[in-house]
C-alpha positions in Angstrom: 85.3 78.7 83.6 87.0 81.5 82.0 89.6 83.3 84.2 91.1 86.1 83.0 94.0 88.7 85.1 95.6 91.5 83.7 99.1 93.3 85.1 99.5 95.6 83.4 100.6 98.9 85.8 99.1 102.0 87.3 96.9 104.0 85.9 96.7 108.1 86.9 94.4 109.7 87.0 94.8 113.9 88.2 93.2 115.0 91.8 90.2 117.0 90.9 89.8 120.5 90.8 90.9 123.2 93.3 87.2 123.4 95.3 87.6 119.8 95.9 87.4 118.1 99.4 90.7 117.9 101.2 89.9 114.4 102.6 89.4 112.7 99.2 91.8 113.1 96.4 91.9 111.3 93.3 94.4 109.5 94.2 94.3 106.5 90.9 91.7 104.7 88.8 91.5 102.5 85.6 89.1 100.2 83.7 89.9 97.0 82.0 88.5 93.8 80.6 85.5 93.2 83.6 86.8 95.6 86.3 86.9 99.4 87.0 88.6 101.2 90.3 89.0 104.4 92.0 91.0 105.4 94.8 90.2 108.0 97.1 92.4 109.6 100.4 95.0 112.0 101.0 98.2 112.1 98.7 100.5 112.3 101.3 101.3 110.4 104.4 103.3 112.0 107.6 105.7 109.2 108.8 104.2 107.9 111.8 101.0 108.5 111.5 98.2 107.2 109.3 94.9 108.7 107.0 91.7 106.3 105.8 91.5 105.8 101.7 88.3 105.0 100.6 89.1 101.9 97.4 85.9 101.4 95.0 85.6 98.8 92.4 82.9 98.7 89.4 81.7 95.8 87.3 81.6 96.4 83.2 79.7 93.5 82.0 80.0 94.4 78.7 83.5 92.1 78.2 82.1 89.7 80.2 78.6 89.1 76.8 82.1 89.6 74.9 83.8 87.5 76.3 81.0 84.2 76.6 79.9 85.4 73.0 84.3 84.7 72.3 83.6 81.2 73.2 80.3 80.4 71.8 78.2 81.3 75.3 74.3 81.9 74.3 73.8 84.0 77.8 70.7 84.9 78.3 71.4 88.6 79.9 71.8 88.0 83.6 74.5 88.7 85.4 75.5 89.3 88.8 78.6 88.5 90.9 79.8 85.9 93.7 82.8 86.6 94.6 84.4 90.2 95.4 88.5 90.5 96.4 90.5 93.2 97.6 94.1 92.6 98.7 96.5 96.0 99.9 99.8 95.1 101.1 103.1 97.0 100.9 107.1 95.7 101.7 107.2 98.6 103.6 106.6 99.6 107.2 103.2 100.7 107.3 100.5 98.4 108.3 96.7 98.5 107.3 93.3 98.7 109.3 90.0 97.9 108.0 87.5 100.6 108.9 84.1 99.7 106.4 83.8 97.3 107.6 84.6 97.4 110.4 84.8 93.6 111.3 83.5 90.0 109.7 80.5 90.8 111.3 79.3 94.1 109.5 77.8 91.7 106.1 75.9 95.7 105.7 78.2 99.0 105.1 79.0 102.2 103.8 82.2 103.7 103.1 81.2 107.4 102.2 83.5 108.5 98.8 84.0 112.6 97.0 81.8 113.5 94.1 82.3 116.6 93.9 81.3 120.4 95.3 78.1 120.3 92.9 77.0 116.2 95.2 80.0 116.2 98.1 80.1 113.1 100.0 78.1 110.2 99.1 78.0 106.2 101.5 78.4 103.7 99.4 75.9 100.7 100.5 77.5 97.8 100.4 75.5 94.1 101.0 77.0 90.7 101.1 76.2 87.7 102.3 79.6 86.6 104.0 82.6 89.4 105.1 85.7 87.3 105.5 88.8 89.9 106.4 92.5 88.9 107.3 95.7 90.8 107.9 94.0 93.0 109.6 96.5 95.7 111.0 99.6 94.4 109.4 101.2 95.1 106.3 98.5 92.3 104.2 95.1 93.0 104.2 92.8 90.3 102.4 88.6 91.7 102.3 86.6 88.4 100.6 83.0 89.1 100.7 80.8 86.5 99.1 77.6 86.2 97.8 75.6 82.8 98.2 75.5 80.6 94.5 72.5 78.4 95.9 70.0 80.7 93.9 70.2 83.0 91.1 70.7 86.3 90.9 72.1 86.9 95.0 74.8 89.0 94.2 74.4 92.4 91.7 76.3 94.5 89.9 77.9 97.9 89.7 77.8 99.6 85.8 77.3 102.8 88.0 79.2 105.7 85.8 82.1 106.8 88.7 81.3 110.3 88.3 77.6 109.7 89.3 76.0 110.2 92.6 75.4 106.3 93.2 72.3 106.3 95.0 71.5 104.2 97.5 71.9 101.0 94.9 75.0 98.7 96.6 78.4 98.2 94.9 81.6 97.1 95.9 83.5 99.2 97.7 85.9 99.1 101.3 87.8 101.8 103.6 90.9 101.4 105.5 93.3 103.2 106.9 97.1 102.4 106.0 99.8 103.6 109.6 103.1 104.2 109.3 106.3 103.4 111.2 108.5 106.3 112.3 110.9 104.8 111.0 109.8 105.0 106.7 111.7 106.5 104.4 110.3 109.8 103.4 109.3 110.1 99.2 107.3 107.7 97.8 105.6 104.6 98.9 104.8 102.1 96.6 101.0 100.0 97.9 100.3 97.2 96.1 96.8 96.2 95.5 94.6 92.7 94.0 91.3 93.0 93.0 88.8 90.1 92.2 85.4 89.1 90.7 84.0 85.9 90.1 81.0 86.9 87.3 77.6 85.0 87.1 76.6 84.3 84.1 72.6 82.9 83.1 72.9 81.3 80.0 70.5 78.6 77.8 72.4 75.1 77.7 69.1 73.3 75.3 66.2 73.2 77.3 68.2 74.0 80.9 69.0 77.6 82.5 72.3 76.9 83.8 75.5 79.4 85.2 78.5 79.8 83.0 81.6 81.6 85.7 84.5 84.2 84.8 86.7 85.1 86.8 88.4 88.9 86.7 92.2 89.8 88.0 93.4 93.1 87.9 97.2 93.7 90.0 98.3 97.1 90.5 99.7 99.5 92.9 99.5 103.3 93.7 102.0 105.8 95.5 101.7 107.4 98.3 104.1 110.4 99.4 106.0 109.9 102.8 106.7 113.7 104.2 107.8 114.5 107.7 
């Protein structure tokens, strides 16, 4: 099983133009080996208040196939995701509450994101075999989505351009509420996160079709301005 971890700091994207929706601003996004992400929400949050944030991830299967080729794995071109995790945490006086999915029983839900004035807000569907949420209402919120590994394919990929209408095809996204305490200092609040994909690839081994797994982890952070 191949494991890849990246801890190369923040990769910021500029905000949308002035015709954007006031709420869905592009806080940050990035692309790396086997992963992509984009965060949307208000750029500022008041003390003793809070806002919702949408966090979307995407796959990069070409990167995985390049790694498999380097290892000499005779992959068939069939892949899926069997495990996705996202952790949101902060050392500051803030707490995070899940919004979408609202709880562990929601194995199908959707997350709204803004796609510009021509498209507007679109709900990205998410479908999982199981959902586990821990740390709800604390400063360390963890989502874990799993897909059944007993048959193939079970999960899916999301290779779509983040600027295109996602339609009704499922992807990887969550929505959470960040609540600040009255004691929080104004200025920049650092929010840490880590995303994890477990890719499953079908490959040939003599006359057998077997599964090869590749684990991708991305750790980084983003900033929110705290104002009175």
